N, C-alpha and C positions, 0 to 999 in steps of 0.2 A: 471323525472327520472323513471317513468314506460316505457313512448314514448321511451327512450332509450334504457330501457332492451327489450322492444319487438323486436328490431330494431338490438337488439345485437350489440348495441355502447357502448362501457366502456367508463367510465369519467376519470378513474386512479386518481382524486387528490378531491373528495367531502369533502374538509375542511370548513372551516368556511367564508373565501373569498371568497368560489367559490359559496356559494349557498344565494342569494339575494332574500328580498322581497320589492317588491313596494307598494306602500300606497294604491292600489286595494286588496292587499293581495294575489297577483299573485306571484308563487316563478319562479326565474330567476336563472339559471346555467352558469357561466361562467369560463372563464379558461379553455377551450374543448383543447387548443395545444396539452393537452399529451395525448390526447385522443387514440382510439382504435376501428378501426371498422372491423366488425366479428369475436367479440372476443366470446375466449373462455367459457366455462363454468365457471371455476374457475374463471377467470378473473371478470367475471358478478358479480359471490358472492362475492367476493372481495369490489367490488364497493358498494352492501349491506350491507357490515358488516362496512365497511369505513362510512356510509352514519348512520347508527345504532348510531355508536359512536360517530358521530360529535354532532348528534342529541340530546343522552343523555347528552353528556355535556354539552348543552344549557339547555336543557329541563327537565334533569333527565329520565333512562331508562324506566320509563314506558309511557312516553309520547311520547317518541321516537319508543318504540314498536308499541303502539296502532295506533299510524300514519303511521307507515310503512305498518303493517298487512293491514290498510284501505283503502291505495294506492296502492302496491304490492301484497297482497294477503298473509295467513299464510303460505303457500306452501315455496314461493320465501324468505320468511325470516325465514323460518326454516331451510331449506336448505345453508344458511350462516354462521350456528354455527358454523360449523368445521373450518371456515376462520377468526373467532370472536377470533384474536390472535394479541399481540401487533406487530410479523414480518411481519404481512398482511396489517398494518396501514401505513399510512403515517408519514414521521418523526417528522412531529410539533405535530401530534396526539399522537404519543409515548411520543415525551416531555412534553408534556401537562399532561399524565397519568400517566406518573414516578413523575412529579411534585406533582401530588394528592397522589401517593404512598406515597413521603416522607412526606407531610404534615398530612395521617393516623398514620404513624410510630411514628410521632413526637407526635400526641395527645393519641396516647396510651403509650407511652413512659410518657408524663404528669401524665395520668390516675394511673399508674402504683407507679410513684413514691408520688403522693399526697395519695394512698391508705396503702404505706407502711409508709409515715409520722403518718397518720392517725390513724394506727394501732400501731405502738411503742408509740403514744402518750396515746390513749388509756391504752396501759399496764401498761405505766407507772403512770396515773394518776388515776387509781382502787385505794381507798382507801386500806389500808393494802398491797398494792403489795409488795411492799419492804420486809416486814416481809415476806410474802407467797412463795417470792422467793429465800429469805434465808433458809426457812423452807426444801421449796420443792425441792432446789439443782437442778439437771440436769433435773428433772422432770418437772418444773415449766419451766426451759427454752426451754425446748423443745415444751412444750404448746404455749407458747408465739410464739416459732417459725411456729408452726402449722398453729396457729391464724391468723399470719402474711401474710403464704402463703395463706388461703384460701382467705383473703380479697384483697389479691392482683390480684387471680385469676380471684373474682368475679368481680375486677372492670377492669381486663382487657377483659372479656367476654363483660362487658356492653360497651365499649368502644370501642371493635371492630367493624369494618365496611366491607363491602364485595366492593371490586374495581367494578368499572363502567360495565368492561366486565363481570364479575360473574352475577351483578345485571341484565345486559341485556340476559343474557342468561335464569336467574331462570323466566324471564317473557317471552320468547318466550315459556319454555318447560310449563307454565302455559296451553299457547294456543294450544300448541302441544306435549303433553308428551313424544311421540315417536320419535321428534325431532334427529337428530343425532347428536351428542356432544363431541364424541371423534375427537380432534384438527388434521384438516391438515398436512402433514410434509410439513414444507416450508422452503426455506433457500435463503437469500439473499447474493448477490455476494458483495461480502468484498474487503477491499482496499487491502488484504495481498493477499488475493486468486487472484487477478486481478494480482499484482504483480509476484505470485509464477507463475502463467501461463504467463506473458511476459518472466521471466527471463529462465522459461523451454521450452519456443520456441526457447528463444536465444542460450541455451545452445545445443540443440538437434542440431539447426544451425552450431553449432561451430564443435560439433564432426561428422555432415556428411560433412563438407567442409575440416573438418581435416582429415577424413579417404579416401575421396577422392583428396585429394592434395597430399597422399603417398602413393605410390604402398608398403603395408608393406606384400605383399606375400613372397616377398624375405627374408626380415626378419623375417616372421614365419618360412619358410624352412630351414632355419640357426642357428634356436633358439635351447639352448642348455636348453630339457625339464627334467633334473634333478634338474637345479637350479627351473626351475617352481614348483615341486615337494616339493622342499624347502619353496619356497614360499604359498603353500595349508599349509604345517605342520604352517609356523608363523601365517596365516591367522585364521589358527583352536585356535592357543593358543590364541589369542586376548579374545577370549570370557569367559575361565576360570581366565583370566585377569580381565574383567573387573568385573565379580562377584566377584573377591577379592578387587577391587575398591570398591565395592558398601558396600559387607559387613563389613567393616573395620570401615565403620561408622553407624554399626546397633548394638547395645549393647544388643538387642534381639536376641536368637536363630531362625535361619533361614537355612532352608537345603540348602548346597552349590549347590549342581547340580541342583535343583532348579532352583536357582537363573539363572545357567550357558543355562538354557532351557529360561527363561524369556529375557538371553541377546540376543539369538539368535532368538527368539522370534521380539526381537528389529529390528531386520535388514529388517525384512517385516514392520514395523512401519516406520522405515527412508523413502522405498519409497514414503509414501504417506503423510509423513510429514515433515517439515525443520529438520533437525539433530539436533540442538539446543532444539524444542521442545516435539517430540515424545521420545525422551529417557526418559528427565524427566519424562515425564506423565505417560510412560511406567512401571518406577520404582515406582514411587510413588502408580501405582495402586496395582504393585506384594507384596511392603512391607506390605498395607493393606491388602489383601488378606491374608496375610503370616501372621497375627496377630497383626499388628504393628499399633498402635494407629495413624490416620489420620493426624494431628498435627507433631505426631513426624516422621512417615515416609515425610511427607514435609521437614522437620527438616536434616532428614537425607540425604534426596538426596540431599538438599540444601548445607550441609556440604561438600559430595562428588564433587559436581560441585564446589563450592568454593578454594578446595584445589587443583582440577582440574586444573583450572584458573591459582593456584598460580605455581603450578608444571608444566604447560605450558609454562607460561613466563618464567619462572625462567631454565628451560630445553633450550628452543629458545636462551637466552641470552649467557647461557654457553656453547652450540653449535655452534654460533655464533662466540662467542671472541674466539674459537680454530679455526673455519674455517677461521678466520681472519691472526690468527698465524700459520698458517701451513706453508706457504711459506715466512715467514719474520723471521731473525734470532731472532728479540727484542718478548718481550710480549705485544707489541702495539696492541690494535683493529683494527680492520678495519674498512676502510671510511664507507661500508655498515652498519654495526653495530652501528656505532656512528649516519648515517643517521638514523637508524633504532629509536635508542632511542630518540634523536631529535622528529621525528615525532609523537613520543608517548609521550614525554611532552606537544608538542604543543597543541595535540589534548585533552591530560588532561585540560590543561588551556583553549582551548576553550569550552569545555563543563563545566568547572567549572563557566566562566566568562557568560554564555548566560542564562540566567533564565529555559527559555522553556526545553533546552536539559539538565539541571542540575536537574530540575524536574522529567525528564522523567525517567534520568539515575537512582536515587535516587528510583524513584515507582517503576521500575525495578527489581532494586536490593535489596532493601526491602521487596517484595514478595516473589523473590526467597530464600532470604537466611533468612526468618523471623523463628526466633527460632532456628538458628544455633549454636549462643553462647551457649546456655544451653545443647544443645546437643552436643558439643564438649567435655564438660565439665564432660560429662557422657563417653563417649569416651576414654579418659583422664584417667579416673580411669583404663582403660582395656589398658593397654601397647601394649598387645598382637595386640586387635585389630585394633589400629591405624599403629602399623607396617604392619598387612595385607593391611588395606587400601591404605597407599602410595609405598608399596610393588607391591601391584597390581597395579598403576597407572605407576607407573613406568615400571612393565612388560607390561602394555598395549603396552606402547609409544614404547618399544624397539621391541615387535611383530609386530607393524606395519612400522616402520625402518627396521626391517630385510626383513620384506614381500618386502619391495617396492626395496631394495638393491638386494635381490633374482631374481627379476623381470627383473633390470635393466641387473643382468649380463648374466639372459639366452639370453638378446637379443644383448647384444655386451659386447663379452667374452675379447676382444682386448681394450674397454675402462673402467678403476675405477675410481670410485669417494670414498672418504673418508668417513667412516661411520658419522662422524661429518658432512660434508656437504649433506647427504644424510638424517640427521635428520634436518636438518635446513628447507628442501626443504618441507620434510613432516608436521614437525612442522608449517612452515608458509600456506600450500595448506590447513591444518585442520583448521587454524583459518578461514582461507576465506572462507571454505564450511560452517563453522558454522555461517555465518554471514552471508552472501546467503540464500534468503527466498525459494530457490528450494529445492524440498526435497532429503535428503542425499549430497546438495552442486553440484549438478549435474551438467555438465559444469562450474563452477567456479572452483573445485577444480581439474579437468582433464587441463583445460588451466593453472591454476595456477602452476602444477606441471609441465609439458609440458616445459613451462617457464621458470621456477627455473631451471630445468635440464639443459635446452639448457644453460643456461647464467653458470650453474657451468660448462661446457665445455664439455656436451654430445651431441653428433650429433643427430640430429633432427630427424633422421633416426631411431634412438635406443631409445629418447624418448618419443616417441609416442607408439608405442606398449609394451615398459614396463609400462607405464601409464596406456595403454588399459587392460595390465594383469592384473595388481596391482588392478586396479579398478572393475575387472571382480570378482578377490577373493575375495574383500573384499565390495564389495555392489553388484553384480549384481547377483552371484553365490547363497548367502547366503539368496536370497529372500525368496526361494520355500522353504528351511529348515525350515526358521522362519515362513512362514504362517502356515507350519504342526503344528511348536510349538506352535505358537499362538493360532491357535484353540484347542489342545490340552489342555491348561493350562485352556483355557476359558472354556473347557465343563469340566474339574474338578475345577471349579471355586476356579482356582489359578491364576487368571488375572483379 
C-alpha cells in the first residue's frame, strides 16, 4: 500500500477479498483492474479511508489505525479522516456497515425493553407498593414513570455503541489531535441522476431539431401579441391558484401571499428537480417553516397531491368524453377515450399482478400519503378550507388550459380548437411531464403538446410556436423571479 501511494497509484477497491496474506506473512494486493494511475490526492486518501475501514472490520479500530500509522505514517492517516464516510467506501463495505448498524440498534432496543420490564416489575413487586400508589395517586404514578425513564436512559447509555467509523476517528485523533475532521463533500452518481442527464440531453436534441426543422420567423411576425398578453395573465393567475390548492388542505393559519411567493419559488426548483418531486419537497419545507409540525406538513402536501391526482384523472375523463362527443350526434365516447381507459385498466392489472411492481407502487404511495386520512378528517371539519383547496385545483387547471389556448390563438387566428380538446391535450402532456425524470418535464411536455395538438387538427407550423410560447410563459420566464423569491424566503427563514 505504501508503494502504491508513493507512486500515486490508487487501488480503488481495497475490500477484504482484495487483501491476501500468504504463509510467510507477506501481504498481497489483488484485483487491480479498477485501479488508477497518476491519481489525485482525494482518490489516494479515499484508498486510505477504505483500507482503515476494511482492517477495522477484521481486527478492530485500534489495531487498524496502529497498523496504518506504522506503515503509512500518522500524517497520511490523519489526512484521510475527511474521506472516512460511507459514500467514499465500496458498496460491499457500506452494506456491511449498515448490517452492523442494524445489529447495534437491535441490541439497544432489547436493552431498553429489558430495562423497562425490570423497572415495572420492581415497582409492582415492592412491599406495599399498591397501597402507596392508591394513597399517593398521581404523584406516585409520576414517580414510577420517572424511575422507569431513568432506568431506560441508563440501560440505553450502557448499551450504546459507537459505529466503526467513529471509533477509527477517535483512534486517529488520539495520535493527531489537530487532524481535520470535517467530512469532505462527496456525491455519487445515482441512477436517477444518470437517467435525468440522458433524458435532458434527448430533450435538448428534440427541441433543437424541432426549431431547426421549422421556420418560426414567419409565424412570430404574424403573431397576434394581444393573445400573448392574455396568456401572460393566465400564467400569472396559476400561482395564486396553486397557493389556494395547497392552503385548502392546511387547517392551520398560513399567510396567503407568502404561500404565493413559495409557489413562484417553486418555478426555480422545477428547473433543478423533476416536477413531481421538487414541488412536494418545497411545499413541505415551506409549511414547516410556517409553524406546521413536520408530520402534519407532509400529510397536508400528501392530501393536496392525492386530491390533485383524483381531480386530474376526473377532468381528463370528462373532457375526453366531451371531446369524443363533439362531432357525433350521440353521447357515445370516442374510441380514443375507450382505448385510454382500457390501457389504464391493463396497467393497473399488471401492477397488481407483478409482486415487484406492486411493492414498489405501494411503498411509494404509502410514503407519500402517510397520515393523509387523519389530516383529511381535520380538513372536512372546515368545509370552507376544502372548497378553497378544490377550487384552487380547478382554477389552476383552468389557468393553464386558458394560457395554452391563448398561446394557440396568438399564432393561429384562423384555426380554433375547442376548450375541451385543449384541456385534454394539456392534461395528457402534464401527466407525461410529471412521469419523465427531466426537470420540469423538459422535452417530454413539448413533444407531447406538439404531437397532441397536431393530432387534434392544428397545423404543425402553428402548434410548434404556440407550445414554445406556452412553455416560455409557464416554465422558463418564471425561473428568474422564482430564484429571487427562493432566496428572499430563504433569507427570512421562511423556506
